[in-house]
Gaussian input, Z-matrix of N, CA and C with variables (Angstrom, degrees):
# hf/3-21g

backbone

0 1
 N
 C     1     B1
 C     2     B2     1     A1
 N     3     B3     2     A2     1     D1
 C     4     B4     3     A3     2     D2
 C     5     B5     4     A4     3     D3
 N     6     B6     5     A5     4     D4
 C     7     B7     6     A6     5     D5
 C     8     B8     7     A7     6     D6
 N     9     B9     8     A8     7     D7
 C    10    B10     9     A9     8     D8
 C    11    B11    10    A10     9     D9
 N    12    B12    11    A11    10    D10
 C    13    B13    12    A12    11    D11
 C    14    B14    13    A13    12    D12
 N    15    B15    14    A14    13    D13
 C    16    B16    15    A15    14    D14
 C    17    B17    16    A16    15    D15
 N    18    B18    17    A17    16    D16
 C    19    B19    18    A18    17    D17
 C    20    B20    19    A19    18    D18
 N    21    B21    20    A20    19    D19
 C    22    B22    21    A21    20    D20
 C    23    B23    22    A22    21    D21
 N    24    B24    23    A23    22    D22
 C    25    B25    24    A24    23    D23
 C    26    B26    25    A25    24    D24
 N    27    B27    26    A26    25    D25
 C    28    B28    27    A27    26    D26
 C    29    B29    28    A28    27    D27
 N    30    B30    29    A29    28    D28
 C    31    B31    30    A30    29    D29
 C    32    B32    31    A31    30    D30
 N    33    B33    32    A32    31    D31
 C    34    B34    33    A33    32    D32
 C    35    B35    34    A34    33    D33
 N    36    B36    35    A35    34    D34
 C    37    B37    36    A36    35    D35
 C    38    B38    37    A37    36    D36
 N    39    B39    38    A38    37    D37
 C    40    B40    39    A39    38    D38
 C    41    B41    40    A40    39    D39
 N    42    B42    41    A41    40    D40
 C    43    B43    42    A42    41    D41
 C    44    B44    43    A43    42    D42
 N    45    B45    44    A44    43    D43
 C    46    B46    45    A45    44    D44
 C    47    B47    46    A46    45    D45
 N    48    B48    47    A47    46    D46
 C    49    B49    48    A48    47    D47
 C    50    B50    49    A49    48    D48
 N    51    B51    50    A50    49    D49
 C    52    B52    51    A51    50    D50
 C    53    B53    52    A52    51    D51
 N    54    B54    53    A53    52    D52
 C    55    B55    54    A54    53    D53
 C    56    B56    55    A55    54    D54
 N    57    B57    56    A56    55    D55
 C    58    B58    57    A57    56    D56
 C    59    B59    58    A58    57    D57
 N    60    B60    59    A59    58    D58
 C    61    B61    60    A60    59    D59
 C    62    B62    61    A61    60    D60
 N    63    B63    62    A62    61    D61
 C    64    B64    63    A63    62    D62
 C    65    B65    64    A64    63    D63
 N    66    B66    65    A65    64    D64
 C    67    B67    66    A66    65    D65
 C    68    B68    67    A67    66    D66
 N    69    B69    68    A68    67    D67
 C    70    B70    69    A69    68    D68
 C    71    B71    70    A70    69    D69
 N    72    B72    71    A71    70    D70
 C    73    B73    72    A72    71    D71
 C    74    B74    73    A73    72    D72
 N    75    B75    74    A74    73    D73
 C    76    B76    75    A75    74    D74
 C    77    B77    76    A76    75    D75
 N    78    B78    77    A77    76    D76
 C    79    B79    78    A78    77    D77
 C    80    B80    79    A79    78    D78
 N    81    B81    80    A80    79    D79
 C    82    B82    81    A81    80    D80
 C    83    B83    82    A82    81    D81
 N    84    B84    83    A83    82    D82
 C    85    B85    84    A84    83    D83
 C    86    B86    85    A85    84    D84
 N    87    B87    86    A86    85    D85
 C    88    B88    87    A87    86    D86
 C    89    B89    88    A88    87    D87
 N    90    B90    89    A89    88    D88
 C    91    B91    90    A90    89    D89
 C    92    B92    91    A91    90    D90
 N    93    B93    92    A92    91    D91
 C    94    B94    93    A93    92    D92
 C    95    B95    94    A94    93    D93
 N    96    B96    95    A95    94    D94
 C    97    B97    96    A96    95    D95
 C    98    B98    97    A97    96    D96
 N    99    B99    98    A98    97    D97
 C   100   B100    99    A99    98    D98
 C   101   B101   100   A100    99    D99
 N   102   B102   101   A101   100   D100
 C   103   B103   102   A102   101   D101
 C   104   B104   103   A103   102   D102
 N   105   B105   104   A104   103   D103
 C   106   B106   105   A105   104   D104
 C   107   B107   106   A106   105   D105
 N   108   B108   107   A107   106   D106
 C   109   B109   108   A108   107   D107
 C   110   B110   109   A109   108   D108
 N   111   B111   110   A110   109   D109
 C   112   B112   111   A111   110   D110
 C   113   B113   112   A112   111   D111
 N   114   B114   113   A113   112   D112
 C   115   B115   114   A114   113   D113
 C   116   B116   115   A115   114   D114
 N   117   B117   116   A116   115   D115
 C   118   B118   117   A117   116   D116
 C   119   B119   118   A118   117   D117
 N   120   B120   119   A119   118   D118
 C   121   B121   120   A120   119   D119
 C   122   B122   121   A121   120   D120
 N   123   B123   122   A122   121   D121
 C   124   B124   123   A123   122   D122
 C   125   B125   124   A124   123   D123
 N   126   B126   125   A125   124   D124
 C   127   B127   126   A126   125   D125
 C   128   B128   127   A127   126   D126
 N   129   B129   128   A128   127   D127
 C   130   B130   129   A129   128   D128
 C   131   B131   130   A130   129   D129
 N   132   B132   131   A131   130   D130
 C   133   B133   132   A132   131   D131
 C   134   B134   133   A133   132   D132
 N   135   B135   134   A134   133   D133
 C   136   B136   135   A135   134   D134
 C   137   B137   136   A136   135   D135
 N   138   B138   137   A137   136   D136
 C   139   B139   138   A138   137   D137
 C   140   B140   139   A139   138   D138
 N   141   B141   140   A140   139   D139
 C   142   B142   141   A141   140   D140
 C   143   B143   142   A142   141   D141
 N   144   B144   143   A143   142   D142
 C   145   B145   144   A144   143   D143
 C   146   B146   145   A145   144   D144
 N   147   B147   146   A146   145   D145
 C   148   B148   147   A147   146   D146
 C   149   B149   148   A148   147   D147
 N   150   B150   149   A149   148   D148
 C   151   B151   150   A150   149   D149
 C   152   B152   151   A151   150   D150
 N   153   B153   152   A152   151   D151
 C   154   B154   153   A153   152   D152
 C   155   B155   154   A154   153   D153
 N   156   B156   155   A155   154   D154
 C   157   B157   156   A156   155   D155
 C   158   B158   157   A157   156   D156
 N   159   B159   158   A158   157   D157
 C   160   B160   159   A159   158   D158
 C   161   B161   160   A160   159   D159
 N   162   B162   161   A161   160   D160
 C   163   B163   162   A162   161   D161
 C   164   B164   163   A163   162   D162
 N   165   B165   164   A164   163   D163
 C   166   B166   165   A165   164   D164
 C   167   B167   166   A166   165   D165
 N   168   B168   167   A167   166   D166
 C   169   B169   168   A168   167   D167
 C   170   B170   169   A169   168   D168
 N   171   B171   170   A170   169   D169
 C   172   B172   171   A171   170   D170
 C   173   B173   172   A172   171   D171
 N   174   B174   173   A173   172   D172
 C   175   B175   174   A174   173   D173
 C   176   B176   175   A175   174   D174
 N   177   B177   176   A176   175   D175
 C   178   B178   177   A177   176   D176
 C   179   B179   178   A178   177   D177
 N   180   B180   179   A179   178   D178
 C   181   B181   180   A180   179   D179
 C   182   B182   181   A181   180   D180
 N   183   B183   182   A182   181   D181
 C   184   B184   183   A183   182   D182
 C   185   B185   184   A184   183   D183
 N   186   B186   185   A185   184   D184
 C   187   B187   186   A186   185   D185
 C   188   B188   187   A187   186   D186
 N   189   B189   188   A188   187   D187
 C   190   B190   189   A189   188   D188
 C   191   B191   190   A190   189   D189
 N   192   B192   191   A191   190   D190
 C   193   B193   192   A192   191   D191
 C   194   B194   193   A193   192   D192
 N   195   B195   194   A194   193   D193
 C   196   B196   195   A195   194   D194
 C   197   B197   196   A196   195   D195
 N   198   B198   197   A197   196   D196
 C   199   B199   198   A198   197   D197
 C   200   B200   199   A199   198   D198
 N   201   B201   200   A200   199   D199
 C   202   B202   201   A201   200   D200
 C   203   B203   202   A202   201   D201
 N   204   B204   203   A203   202   D202
 C   205   B205   204   A204   203   D203
 C   206   B206   205   A205   204   D204
 N   207   B207   206   A206   205   D205
 C   208   B208   207   A207   206   D206
 C   209   B209   208   A208   207   D207
 N   210   B210   209   A209   208   D208
 C   211   B211   210   A210   209   D209
 C   212   B212   211   A211   210   D210
 N   213   B213   212   A212   211   D211
 C   214   B214   213   A213   212   D212
 C   215   B215   214   A214   213   D213
 N   216   B216   215   A215   214   D214
 C   217   B217   216   A216   215   D215
 C   218   B218   217   A217   216   D216
 N   219   B219   218   A218   217   D217
 C   220   B220   219   A219   218   D218
 C   221   B221   220   A220   219   D219
 N   222   B222   221   A221   220   D220
 C   223   B223   222   A222   221   D221
 C   224   B224   223   A223   222   D222
 N   225   B225   224   A224   223   D223
 C   226   B226   225   A225   224   D224
 C   227   B227   226   A226   225   D225
 N   228   B228   227   A227   226   D226
 C   229   B229   228   A228   227   D227
 C   230   B230   229   A229   228   D228
 N   231   B231   230   A230   229   D229
 C   232   B232   231   A231   230   D230
 C   233   B233   232   A232   231   D231
 N   234   B234   233   A233   232   D232
 C   235   B235   234   A234   233   D233
 C   236   B236   235   A235   234   D234
 N   237   B237   236   A236   235   D235
 C   238   B238   237   A237   236   D236
 C   239   B239   238   A238   237   D237
 N   240   B240   239   A239   238   D238
 C   241   B241   240   A240   239   D239
 C   242   B242   241   A241   240   D240
 N   243   B243   242   A242   241   D241
 C   244   B244   243   A243   242   D242
 C   245   B245   244   A244   243   D243
 N   246   B246   245   A245   244   D244
 C   247   B247   246   A246   245   D245
 C   248   B248   247   A247   246   D246
 N   249   B249   248   A248   247   D247
 C   250   B250   249   A249   248   D248
 C   251   B251   250   A250   249   D249
 N   252   B252   251   A251   250   D250
 C   253   B253   252   A252   251   D251
 C   254   B254   253   A253   252   D252
 N   255   B255   254   A254   253   D253
 C   256   B256   255   A255   254   D254
 C   257   B257   256   A256   255   D255
 N   258   B258   257   A257   256   D256
 C   259   B259   258   A258   257   D257
 C   260   B260   259   A259   258   D258
 N   261   B261   260   A260   259   D259
 C   262   B262   261   A261   260   D260
 C   263   B263   262   A262   261   D261
 N   264   B264   263   A263   262   D262
 C   265   B265   264   A264   263   D263
 C   266   B266   265   A265   264   D264
 N   267   B267   266   A266   265   D265
 C   268   B268   267   A267   266   D266
 C   269   B269   268   A268   267   D267
 N   270   B270   269   A269   268   D268
 C   271   B271   270   A270   269   D269
 C   272   B272   271   A271   270   D270
 N   273   B273   272   A272   271   D271
 C   274   B274   273   A273   272   D272
 C   275   B275   274   A274   273   D273
 N   276   B276   275   A275   274   D274
 C   277   B277   276   A276   275   D275
 C   278   B278   277   A277   276   D276
 N   279   B279   278   A278   277   D277
 C   280   B280   279   A279   278   D278
 C   281   B281   280   A280   279   D279
 N   282   B282   281   A281   280   D280
 C   283   B283   282   A282   281   D281
 C   284   B284   283   A283   282   D282
 N   285   B285   284   A284   283   D283
 C   286   B286   285   A285   284   D284
 C   287   B287   286   A286   285   D285
 N   288   B288   287   A287   286   D286
 C   289   B289   288   A288   287   D287
 C   290   B290   289   A289   288   D288
 N   291   B291   290   A290   289   D289
 C   292   B292   291   A291   290   D290
 C   293   B293   292   A292   291   D291
 N   294   B294   293   A293   292   D292
 C   295   B295   294   A294   293   D293
 C   296   B296   295   A295   294   D294
 N   297   B297   296   A296   295   D295
 C   298   B298   297   A297   296   D296
 C   299   B299   298   A298   297   D297
 N   300   B300   299   A299   298   D298
 C   301   B301   300   A300   299   D299
 C   302   B302   301   A301   300   D300
 N   303   B303   302   A302   301   D301
 C   304   B304   303   A303   302   D302
 C   305   B305   304   A304   303   D303
 N   306   B306   305   A305   304   D304
 C   307   B307   306   A306   305   D305
 C   308   B308   307   A307   306   D306
 N   309   B309   308   A308   307   D307
 C   310   B310   309   A309   308   D308
 C   311   B311   310   A310   309   D309
 N   312   B312   311   A311   310   D310
 C   313   B313   312   A312   311   D311
 C   314   B314   313   A313   312   D312
 N   315   B315   314   A314   313   D313
 C   316   B316   315   A315   314   D314
 C   317   B317   316   A316   315   D315
 N   318   B318   317   A317   316   D316
 C   319   B319   318   A318   317   D317
 C   320   B320   319   A319   318   D318
 N   321   B321   320   A320   319   D319
 C   322   B322   321   A321   320   D320
 C   323   B323   322   A322   321   D321
 N   324   B324   323   A323   322   D322
 C   325   B325   324   A324   323   D323
 C   326   B326   325   A325   324   D324
 N   327   B327   326   A326   325   D325
 C   328   B328   327   A327   326   D326
 C   329   B329   328   A328   327   D327
 N   330   B330   329   A329   328   D328
 C   331   B331   330   A330   329   D329
 C   332   B332   331   A331   330   D330

   B1=1.4018
   B2=1.5056
   B3=1.2621
   B4=1.4446
   B5=1.5838
   B6=1.3404
   B7=1.4148
   B8=1.5406
   B9=1.3366
   B10=1.4463
   B11=1.4773
   B12=1.2979
   B13=1.3677
   B14=1.5110
   B15=1.3327
   B16=1.5206
   B17=1.5794
   B18=1.3567
   B19=1.4123
   B20=1.5878
   B21=1.3415
   B22=1.4060
   B23=1.5096
   B24=1.3945
   B25=1.4703
   B26=1.6216
   B27=1.2652
   B28=1.4269
   B29=1.5683
   B30=1.3242
   B31=1.4206
   B32=1.5406
   B33=1.2991
   B34=1.4414
   B35=1.5305
   B36=1.3482
   B37=1.4992
   B38=1.5257
   B39=1.3340
   B40=1.4326
   B41=1.4339
   B42=1.3413
   B43=1.4264
   B44=1.5752
   B45=1.3582
   B46=1.4623
   B47=1.5454
   B48=1.3109
   B49=1.4663
   B50=1.5436
   B51=1.3078
   B52=1.4635
   B53=1.4933
   B54=1.3656
   B55=1.4933
   B56=1.5424
   B57=1.3454
   B58=1.4787
   B59=1.6128
   B60=1.3292
   B61=1.5051
   B62=1.5209
   B63=1.3345
   B64=1.5237
   B65=1.5175
   B66=1.3682
   B67=1.4493
   B68=1.5304
   B69=1.3094
   B70=1.4588
   B71=1.5438
   B72=1.2987
   B73=1.4908
   B74=1.4984
   B75=1.3619
   B76=1.4780
   B77=1.4913
   B78=1.2954
   B79=1.5574
   B80=1.4639
   B81=1.3055
   B82=1.4189
   B83=1.5909
   B84=1.2861
   B85=1.4227
   B86=1.5463
   B87=1.3713
   B88=1.4750
   B89=1.5817
   B90=1.2957
   B91=1.4814
   B92=1.5676
   B93=1.3546
   B94=1.4332
   B95=1.4514
   B96=1.3282
   B97=1.4921
   B98=1.4992
   B99=1.3092
   B100=1.5243
   B101=1.4963
   B102=1.2876
   B103=1.5490
   B104=1.5979
   B105=1.3232
   B106=1.4968
   B107=1.4989
   B108=1.2763
   B109=1.4787
   B110=1.5582
   B111=1.3403
   B112=1.5003
   B113=1.5124
   B114=1.3783
   B115=1.4673
   B116=1.4855
   B117=1.2699
   B118=1.4499
   B119=1.4749
   B120=1.2725
   B121=1.4157
   B122=1.5046
   B123=1.3861
   B124=1.4792
   B125=1.4569
   B126=1.2586
   B127=1.5428
   B128=1.4821
   B129=1.2933
   B130=1.4895
   B131=1.5424
   B132=1.3540
   B133=1.5497
   B134=1.5591
   B135=1.2919
   B136=1.4168
   B137=1.5521
   B138=1.3237
   B139=1.4185
   B140=1.4832
   B141=1.2615
   B142=1.5111
   B143=1.5961
   B144=1.2833
   B145=1.4241
   B146=1.5069
   B147=1.3314
   B148=1.4981
   B149=1.6038
   B150=1.3056
   B151=1.4925
   B152=1.5305
   B153=1.2509
   B154=1.5331
   B155=1.5441
   B156=1.3692
   B157=1.3996
   B158=1.4717
   B159=1.3137
   B160=1.4755
   B161=1.5211
   B162=1.2850
   B163=1.4089
   B164=1.4831
   B165=1.3313
   B166=1.4939
   B167=1.5325
   B168=1.2598
   B169=1.4978
   B170=1.4834
   B171=1.4266
   B172=1.4673
   B173=1.5581
   B174=1.4454
   B175=1.3924
   B176=1.6059
   B177=1.2597
   B178=1.4861
   B179=1.5619
   B180=1.2576
   B181=1.5131
   B182=1.4036
   B183=1.3320
   B184=1.5305
   B185=1.4710
   B186=1.3530
   B187=1.4707
   B188=1.6351
   B189=1.2716
   B190=1.4564
   B191=1.4813
   B192=1.3975
   B193=1.4080
   B194=1.4258
   B195=1.3936
   B196=1.4045
   B197=1.6009
   B198=1.2828
   B199=1.5112
   B200=1.5197
   B201=1.3366
   B202=1.3907
   B203=1.5905
   B204=1.2923
   B205=1.4804
   B206=1.5589
   B207=1.3398
   B208=1.4324
   B209=1.5481
   B210=1.3017
   B211=1.5035
   B212=1.4718
   B213=1.2617
   B214=1.4690
   B215=1.4900
   B216=1.3094
   B217=1.4068
   B218=1.5115
   B219=1.2456
   B220=1.4464
   B221=1.5514
   B222=1.3206
   B223=1.4269
   B224=1.5540
   B225=1.2717
   B226=1.4859
   B227=1.5610
   B228=1.3325
   B229=1.4238
   B230=1.5360
   B231=1.2268
   B232=1.4486
   B233=1.5354
   B234=1.2590
   B235=1.4590
   B236=1.4950
   B237=1.4153
   B238=1.4560
   B239=1.5061
   B240=1.4096
   B241=1.4116
   B242=1.5684
   B243=1.3531
   B244=1.5151
   B245=1.5488
   B246=1.2985
   B247=1.4804
   B248=1.5732
   B249=1.3591
   B250=1.4028
   B251=1.5948
   B252=1.3711
   B253=1.4022
   B254=1.5519
   B255=1.2975
   B256=1.4785
   B257=1.5516
   B258=1.3769
   B259=1.4369
   B260=1.4659
   B261=1.2794
   B262=1.4726
   B263=1.5720
   B264=1.3133
   B265=1.4718
   B266=1.4956
   B267=1.2377
   B268=1.4813
   B269=1.5376
   B270=1.3309
   B271=1.4476
   B272=1.4368
   B273=1.2824
   B274=1.4638
   B275=1.5908
   B276=1.2780
   B277=1.4838
   B278=1.5248
   B279=1.2645
   B280=1.4567
   B281=1.5162
   B282=1.3402
   B283=1.4636
   B284=1.5671
   B285=1.2335
   B286=1.4718
   B287=1.5031
   B288=1.3330
   B289=1.5187
   B290=1.6116
   B291=1.2983
   B292=1.4770
   B293=1.4969
   B294=1.2777
   B295=1.4920
   B296=1.4886
   B297=1.2915
   B298=1.4905
   B299=1.5647
   B300=1.3833
   B301=1.5200
   B302=1.5141
   B303=1.2827
   B304=1.4101
   B305=1.5647
   B306=1.3079
   B307=1.5307
   B308=1.4662
   B309=1.3639
   B310=1.4707
   B311=1.5405
   B312=1.3533
   B313=1.4848
   B314=1.5605
   B315=1.3141
   B316=1.3570
   B317=1.5379
   B318=1.3231
   B319=1.4111
   B320=1.5514
   B321=1.3380
   B322=1.4237
   B323=1.5744
   B324=1.3501
   B325=1.4719
   B326=1.5521
   B327=1.3830
   B328=1.5604
   B329=1.5140
   B330=1.2895
   B331=1.4807
   B332=1.5047
   A1=116.67
   A2=120.02
   A3=123.40
   A4=107.94
   A5=112.00
   A6=118.15
   A7=110.79
   A8=115.93
   A9=120.30
   A10=112.96
   A11=121.01
   A12=124.76
   A13=109.81
   A14=112.81
   A15=116.76
   A16=108.97
   A17=118.75
   A18=123.02
   A19=103.29
   A20=115.24
   A21=121.37
   A22=109.65
   A23=115.08
   A24=119.96
   A25=107.65
   A26=115.73
   A27=119.82
   A28=110.48
   A29=117.56
   A30=118.23
   A31=105.56
   A32=119.51
   A33=118.97
   A34=109.31
   A35=119.29
   A36=119.63
   A37=113.18
   A38=118.61
   A39=120.00
   A40=112.67
   A41=116.49
   A42=125.28
   A43=113.96
   A44=112.15
   A45=120.38
   A46=110.92
   A47=114.38
   A48=117.00
   A49=110.07
   A50=116.05
   A51=121.57
   A52=113.18
   A53=112.97
   A54=121.29
   A55=112.95
   A56=115.33
   A57=121.31
   A58=106.31
   A59=113.42
   A60=116.83
   A61=109.45
   A62=113.82
   A63=115.88
   A64=115.38
   A65=112.72
   A66=113.71
   A67=108.97
   A68=122.40
   A69=123.57
   A70=108.89
   A71=118.41
   A72=121.67
   A73=109.19
   A74=116.22
   A75=122.09
   A76=110.72
   A77=118.33
   A78=122.12
   A79=111.84
   A80=122.70
   A81=124.32
   A82=111.50
   A83=118.43
   A84=125.48
   A85=112.49
   A86=118.13
   A87=117.00
   A88=115.23
   A89=111.49
   A90=115.94
   A91=107.60
   A92=118.11
   A93=118.56
   A94=118.09
   A95=115.05
   A96=123.10
   A97=108.78
   A98=115.92
   A99=119.61
   A100=112.82
   A101=115.36
   A102=121.60
   A103=105.65
   A104=115.86
   A105=113.61
   A106=114.41
   A107=114.55
   A108=119.78
   A109=114.03
   A110=114.65
   A111=117.95
   A112=112.75
   A113=120.16
   A114=118.87
   A115=112.61
   A116=115.16
   A117=121.33
   A118=113.39
   A119=120.36
   A120=122.93
   A121=121.23
   A122=110.45
   A123=117.06
   A124=111.54
   A125=119.81
   A126=122.15
   A127=110.71
   A128=119.07
   A129=123.40
   A130=109.55
   A131=112.89
   A132=116.85
   A133=107.30
   A134=119.39
   A135=121.01
   A136=110.73
   A137=115.74
   A138=119.99
   A139=116.17
   A140=116.88
   A141=121.16
   A142=107.26
   A143=118.67
   A144=120.96
   A145=113.50
   A146=113.60
   A147=115.34
   A148=107.84
   A149=114.05
   A150=118.70
   A151=117.76
   A152=118.25
   A153=120.51
   A154=106.57
   A155=123.41
   A156=116.82
   A157=111.69
   A158=115.18
   A159=122.10
   A160=109.99
   A161=114.99
   A162=122.14
   A163=112.58
   A164=118.19
   A165=123.51
   A166=108.15
   A167=114.22
   A168=124.54
   A169=104.82
   A170=116.73
   A171=120.44
   A172=115.45
   A173=111.96
   A174=114.40
   A175=114.22
   A176=116.12
   A177=121.23
   A178=111.66
   A179=115.75
   A180=118.58
   A181=117.89
   A182=116.57
   A183=121.40
   A184=115.96
   A185=116.02
   A186=119.24
   A187=111.44
   A188=119.19
   A189=126.01
   A190=114.85
   A191=116.36
   A192=122.74
   A193=110.31
   A194=119.60
   A195=124.16
   A196=111.81
   A197=117.02
   A198=118.44
   A199=113.62
   A200=120.48
   A201=123.61
   A202=108.92
   A203=111.19
   A204=117.44
   A205=107.98
   A206=115.47
   A207=118.87
   A208=108.94
   A209=118.38
   A210=120.97
   A211=102.19
   A212=115.43
   A213=121.36
   A214=114.16
   A215=119.03
   A216=127.70
   A217=106.51
   A218=119.71
   A219=122.67
   A220=106.86
   A221=115.11
   A222=117.93
   A223=112.98
   A224=114.63
   A225=117.13
   A226=109.17
   A227=113.75
   A228=121.07
   A229=109.13
   A230=118.01
   A231=128.00
   A232=103.58
   A233=118.07
   A234=123.82
   A235=112.66
   A236=112.50
   A237=121.35
   A238=106.13
   A239=112.59
   A240=122.41
   A241=105.13
   A242=111.15
   A243=114.78
   A244=107.02
   A245=112.21
   A246=118.09
   A247=107.00
   A248=117.42
   A249=121.91
   A250=112.69
   A251=115.44
   A252=117.67
   A253=113.09
   A254=117.10
   A255=124.60
   A256=114.14
   A257=115.18
   A258=123.52
   A259=108.09
   A260=119.46
   A261=126.62
   A262=109.71
   A263=116.59
   A264=120.34
   A265=108.76
   A266=118.96
   A267=121.58
   A268=104.46
   A269=118.10
   A270=123.68
   A271=113.16
   A272=117.92
   A273=123.05
   A274=111.52
   A275=118.49
   A276=122.34
   A277=104.40
   A278=115.71
   A279=121.43
   A280=113.55
   A281=114.08
   A282=118.72
   A283=113.92
   A284=119.92
   A285=125.07
   A286=111.84
   A287=119.01
   A288=122.22
   A289=107.65
   A290=119.76
   A291=119.90
   A292=112.11
   A293=112.99
   A294=118.53
   A295=106.65
   A296=118.40
   A297=122.51
   A298=116.13
   A299=115.33
   A300=116.32
   A301=110.21
   A302=120.75
   A303=121.66
   A304=110.27
   A305=113.95
   A306=117.34
   A307=112.72
   A308=112.82
   A309=119.43
   A310=111.46
   A311=113.59
   A312=119.34
   A313=109.21
   A314=124.78
   A315=123.99
   A316=111.09
   A317=117.88
   A318=122.62
   A319=109.00
   A320=119.93
   A321=122.87
   A322=112.20
   A323=113.09
   A324=117.91
   A325=112.01
   A326=112.17
   A327=117.32
   A328=108.37
   A329=113.80
   A330=118.86
   A331=112.02
   D1=122.18
   D2=-175.18
   D3=-85.38
   D4=147.70
   D5=176.01
   D6=-83.80
   D7=142.66
   D8=174.24
   D9=-60.00
   D10=134.65
   D11=174.93
   D12=-99.82
   D13=126.81
   D14=178.92
   D15=-89.05
   D16=136.53
   D17=-173.86
   D18=-113.14
   D19=126.45
   D20=179.47
   D21=-122.94
   D22=120.45
   D23=177.84
   D24=-86.64
   D25=129.10
   D26=170.13
   D27=-71.47
   D28=160.33
   D29=-177.95
   D30=-68.34
   D31=-35.65
   D32=-177.31
   D33=-65.39
   D34=-40.61
   D35=176.40
   D36=-64.00
   D37=-36.48
   D38=173.18
   D39=-60.55
   D40=-45.06
   D41=178.98
   D42=-63.64
   D43=-30.31
   D44=173.46
   D45=-63.81
   D46=-50.74
   D47=-177.43
   D48=-65.39
   D49=-41.20
   D50=176.46
   D51=-53.87
   D52=-45.82
   D53=179.68
   D54=-68.27
   D55=-34.98
   D56=179.41
   D57=-68.49
   D58=-42.51
   D59=-178.20
   D60=-64.56
   D61=-47.47
   D62=178.08
   D63=-56.40
   D64=-44.13
   D65=-176.85
   D66=-70.40
   D67=-37.09
   D68=179.25
   D69=-68.30
   D70=-34.97
   D71=179.17
   D72=-57.49
   D73=-41.46
   D74=-178.83
   D75=-68.58
   D76=-27.57
   D77=-164.91
   D78=-117.57
   D79=-21.76
   D80=-169.47
   D81=-131.39
   D82=171.96
   D83=177.47
   D84=-70.18
   D85=144.59
   D86=175.20
   D87=-52.00
   D88=-34.64
   D89=-177.44
   D90=-66.69
   D91=-43.24
   D92=173.04
   D93=-59.68
   D94=-37.06
   D95=178.03
   D96=-63.08
   D97=-44.21
   D98=177.49
   D99=-64.23
   D100=-37.09
   D101=-175.65
   D102=-71.01
   D103=-42.83
   D104=176.67
   D105=-66.30
   D106=-42.60
   D107=177.11
   D108=-59.83
   D109=-42.18
   D110=174.17
   D111=-66.20
   D112=-35.13
   D113=172.33
   D114=-56.48
   D115=-47.81
   D116=-179.21
   D117=-63.91
   D118=-49.60
   D119=172.55
   D120=-59.17
   D121=-42.25
   D122=175.64
   D123=-64.53
   D124=-41.28
   D125=177.65
   D126=-61.39
   D127=-46.12
   D128=178.13
   D129=-61.62
   D130=-44.48
   D131=-175.68
   D132=-62.13
   D133=-28.39
   D134=-172.58
   D135=-69.88
   D136=-19.22
   D137=172.32
   D138=-58.14
   D139=-27.32
   D140=-177.30
   D141=-66.23
   D142=-27.27
   D143=-178.92
   D144=-107.27
   D145=-20.58
   D146=178.26
   D147=-141.15
   D148=70.51
   D149=-175.61
   D150=-66.93
   D151=-10.69
   D152=179.00
   D153=-97.26
   D154=7.13
   D155=176.86
   D156=-75.59
   D157=170.98
   D158=-175.83
   D159=108.22
   D160=162.57
   D161=177.50
   D162=-117.68
   D163=164.76
   D164=-178.70
   D165=-66.43
   D166=148.84
   D167=-176.02
   D168=-90.74
   D169=113.49
   D170=178.52
   D171=-52.43
   D172=-38.68
   D173=-175.31
   D174=-71.73
   D175=-7.57
   D176=177.65
   D177=-109.20
   D178=7.22
   D179=-178.04
   D180=-51.09
   D181=-42.86
   D182=177.75
   D183=-69.68
   D184=-14.87
   D185=-171.92
   D186=-100.61
   D187=-5.27
   D188=177.22
   D189=51.46
   D190=41.67
   D191=178.26
   D192=-86.36
   D193=91.82
   D194=-167.40
   D195=-79.11
   D196=-18.95
   D197=178.29
   D198=-79.94
   D199=-4.37
   D200=-174.36
   D201=-103.72
   D202=137.54
   D203=-176.88
   D204=-144.48
   D205=164.52
   D206=178.81
   D207=-123.97
   D208=144.86
   D209=174.82
   D210=-118.25
   D211=157.00
   D212=171.73
   D213=-115.49
   D214=131.86
   D215=-178.76
   D216=-127.24
   D217=94.42
   D218=-176.10
   D219=63.02
   D220=-122.64
   D221=179.14
   D222=-102.16
   D223=29.44
   D224=178.76
   D225=-125.38
   D226=144.43
   D227=177.79
   D228=-103.15
   D229=139.04
   D230=-175.64
   D231=-116.36
   D232=114.99
   D233=174.89
   D234=-98.30
   D235=118.38
   D236=-171.49
   D237=-120.89
   D238=159.52
   D239=173.34
   D240=-130.49
   D241=125.83
   D242=177.96
   D243=-97.42
   D244=117.83
   D245=178.94
   D246=-90.68
   D247=140.42
   D248=-175.84
   D249=-59.97
   D250=-14.88
   D251=-179.32
   D252=-88.60
   D253=25.87
   D254=-178.31
   D255=64.70
   D256=41.41
   D257=177.24
   D258=-122.00
   D259=133.85
   D260=169.08
   D261=-107.75
   D262=121.33
   D263=174.65
   D264=-95.60
   D265=134.34
   D266=174.13
   D267=-98.86
   D268=119.69
   D269=-172.72
   D270=-103.37
   D271=-44.23
   D272=-172.52
   D273=-139.84
   D274=141.89
   D275=163.68
   D276=-130.00
   D277=126.02
   D278=-177.99
   D279=-154.21
   D280=149.86
   D281=179.55
   D282=-62.05
   D283=139.59
   D284=-175.36
   D285=-53.95
   D286=-25.58
   D287=-175.09
   D288=-80.89
   D289=-12.51
   D290=179.14
   D291=-72.37
   D292=141.01
   D293=172.83
   D294=-78.14
   D295=106.15
   D296=-172.05
   D297=-90.75
   D298=-5.53
   D299=-175.09
   D300=-54.87
   D301=-58.82
   D302=-172.62
   D303=-69.43
   D304=-37.31
   D305=178.31
   D306=-58.43
   D307=-50.29
   D308=179.21
   D309=-55.00
   D310=-55.98
   D311=-178.06
   D312=-58.58
   D313=-40.34
   D314=-179.84
   D315=-68.02
   D316=-45.39
   D317=-173.51
   D318=-71.85
   D319=-34.26
   D320=-176.92
   D321=-91.67
   D322=-7.60
   D323=174.49
   D324=69.02
   D325=38.76
   D326=179.41
   D327=-114.01
   D328=154.67
   D329=179.55
   D330=-69.86

């Protein structure tokens, strides 16, 4: 029997999704905006049944932060932290073209 994983969105990650939606609403169709939003939310929801999914974050390679992973939802990266107490924190949602090095370090509070 697997333990249920709790998913917690940080305020920053919620703001990220809101900003993505606002940008897309100005530039794309409402249907496209809903599809992108659903991709992001579905990928995060999948953590409840597969909490160890995701790949290592290249921008954090030198820091050896093994609890952090990234998921891909379309053209967006979702930066997550798996807590040993069966909690997944959603820290960042950003387009794949963004340079995430400084953003990740600032949001995660690492040097």
